[in-house]
N, C-alpha and C positions, 0 to 999 in steps of 0.2 A: 740813461744813467742807471747803473746797477742799484738794485734795492735789496736790503737785508732786514730781516725781522730780528729785533733785539729786545732785551728786557729794560725795565725802568732803571734798574741798577746800572746797566751799560750807559744809558743816557746821563744819569746822575754823575757817574764817575768818568764819563768821556772816554770810554774804552770799548774796543771790539775784541772779543775773545772767542775761544772754542771753535766750533765749526765755521763761524763767520770769518774768524781770523785765518783759518786754513784756506778757505775759499778765496779770500781777498789777497793774502800775502803769498800763498804758495801756488794756487791754481791760476789766479788772475795776475799775479806779480804786480800788485798795486805799488804805486810810488808816493812818496811824500808830496803833498800838494794836490793829489788827485781828489776829485769830489765824488761822493756817493750819497745815496739816500738810505736812511735808517727808519724803519717803521716800528712804532711802539704805541700801543693803546690808542689806535685810530689816528695818531698824529704822525706825520712824515717829517723827518728832519733832513735838511740838506746840510751835509757836513764836509769838511775838508780834512784830509789826513795830515797830521802834524808830525807823527813819529811812528816808526815801525820797529817794535821790539822783538824779542825772541818768541814770545807767545801772546802778545797783545799789540793792538794798534791804538794810538791816541788820535783824537780828532778835536776839532773845534766846530761849534754849531754856527752855520751861516744864516739859516732861516728855518722856519717850521710852518707847516700848513696842514690843513685837514682836507683829505680827499674823500668825497662822499661816494664810496664805491660799494657800500653794503645795502642789502635790503633793510627795511625798517621792521622786519619780522625775521623769524628763524625758520629755515626749511631744512629738515633732516631727511636724508634719503636712506631708507631701509632697503638695502640691495642684496637680494639672494646671490650668493657667490657663484659667478659664472665660470665656465671653463676657460682654459688658456690664460692669456694675459689681458682679458677683457676688463677685469676689475681695475687694472691700472689705468686703462684708457677712460673708464667711467669716472674715476677719481679726478683725473687730470681735467676732463672737460666739465664735470660738475663743479669743480672749483672755479673754473673760468665763468661759469654761469651763475655763481653766487650761493652755492650750497653752504649751509652752516656746519653740518655734521653728516658723516656717512657711517652707517652701521652695517657691516657685512654680516649676513646670517647664512647659516646652513639650513636648508629646507629639505623636504622629503625627496624632491627631484633634483637636488644639487648633485652634479656629477663629480665635482672636485672633492678629493679627500685630503684634509690637512692634518698632519700629525701634530699632536699637542706640543712636542718639543720644538716645532718649527713656527708656532703661532707668533711668538714674540718677534722673531726676525722678520716674519712676513709683515706684521703690523708696523714695525719700524720702517720698512721699505715703503709701505703704502703711505705712511705719514710724511715721509721725505718727498714722495711724488706730489702730495698735496701742497707741501711747502714750496716746492719749485714752481708749481702751477700758480700759486698765490703770488709769488714774486713776478712771474711772467705777466700775469693779468693785472698787476699793480693793485692788488687788494690790500685792505687794511687788516684782514683777519685770515688766519690759516685754519681751514676746516680740520676738525679732528676726525680721525678714523678710529672708531671704537668697536670693539668686538674682538675676535670673530665669535658670534654667539648663535644659539638656537633661538627660535621665535619666542619660546616660553621664558627665556632669560632676559628679554628686553622689557624695560619698564615703560609702559605706554601712558601712565597716569598724568604725565606732565604736559601732554600735547592738547592743544585747543581744537585742532582739526586733523582728522586721521582719514586718509584715503588709500585705497590700493587698486592698482590696475588689475582688472580681472577680465580675461577675454571671453568668459562665459556671459558677461553682461551684454544686454542689448546696446547697440550703438547709440540709442537714445540717451543712454546714461552719460554720453559725452557732454550733454547739456548740464548734467549734475556736476561734472568735473569743472566746467566753466563757471557754474554758479558758486561753487566752493571757492574757486580762485578769486572771483569778483568780491566775495564776502571777506577776504583776508583783511585784517586790520593791523595797524601798527602794534608791534610787540606780541603778535600772535606767534604761537609755536606750532608749526605744521610738520607732519610726518607723512611721507609718501612711500608706500611699500611696493616694491617691484619683484616679481617672481623670477625664477630661473628659467633656463631653457625647458620648455614644457609647462611652465606656469605653476601657480600654486595648486596644490591638491584641494579637493573639496573639503577635507578635514581642516586644512590650514585656512582656507577661506572662511569657514564657519568660525574658527578660532579668532581670526582677525575681526570678524563682525561682532563677536561676543565682547571684544575689547573696545568697541566703538568705531571701528573702521567702516567707511562707506565704500562699497565696491563701485568702480566706475570703468566705463569704456574710454579708450583714448582715440576713438574714431572708427572709421570703416575698415581700416587695415590692421592686421596683427603686427605689432612692433616687436623687434628683437629685444632681449633683456638689456642689451647695452645701449639701446636707443630710447626705450620707454622713459627712463628717468630724465634723460636730457630733454626729451619732448616736454615733460612736465615743467622742468625748470625754465625752459625757453618760453613756454606759455605764460608762466608766472611773471617772468621778466618783462615780456611784451605787454602784459595787461596791468601790472602793478608798479613798474618803475617810473 
């Protein structure tokens, strides 16, 4: 059954509008009597379409229930902007794996150059990818894509646990990574920093350490930038869900 994220106002007024209206009425050619799911504030509503107007859809609520699809803590992925369309894939799969927020950052070894006048359009597209992935994976929450920033523009003060993948570290620090994961508590705010192709520079690594980050190895093999964050989220999901 199709799922759409809506506002509390939509639920209160029993209407579907804006992008959701377009997708339902124009793209999917929904009919009166068709049933869909609407997600709002962690509650999923099973509804039936009662009327299709020029720019809104009316519905009646048949049932509502809570799907426990989210971590009991927040995991933010600080992702150095990779080349090509890798970031889109990272966002899609990170959303499926339960990420709370993704902050794309430009680092010293970032290859991609993003013009200032194109940042807003790029962010809009990335947030749309997160939204579609959240629908597909039946999440209650759409991860926000915030940025695109430099490392020194990110506020790290709100995080309880800060780690970054650093290939210079001994593989023994893989144990430190697992210790940190096992120590995650409900309501913790965690941030995981992943470098670009070529990794973080020594200067950036020292800066992250000065901000409270713990450098960790992710095992015996060097992972690609598009793999490392997914590895971390998968490990967290396996050990803490």
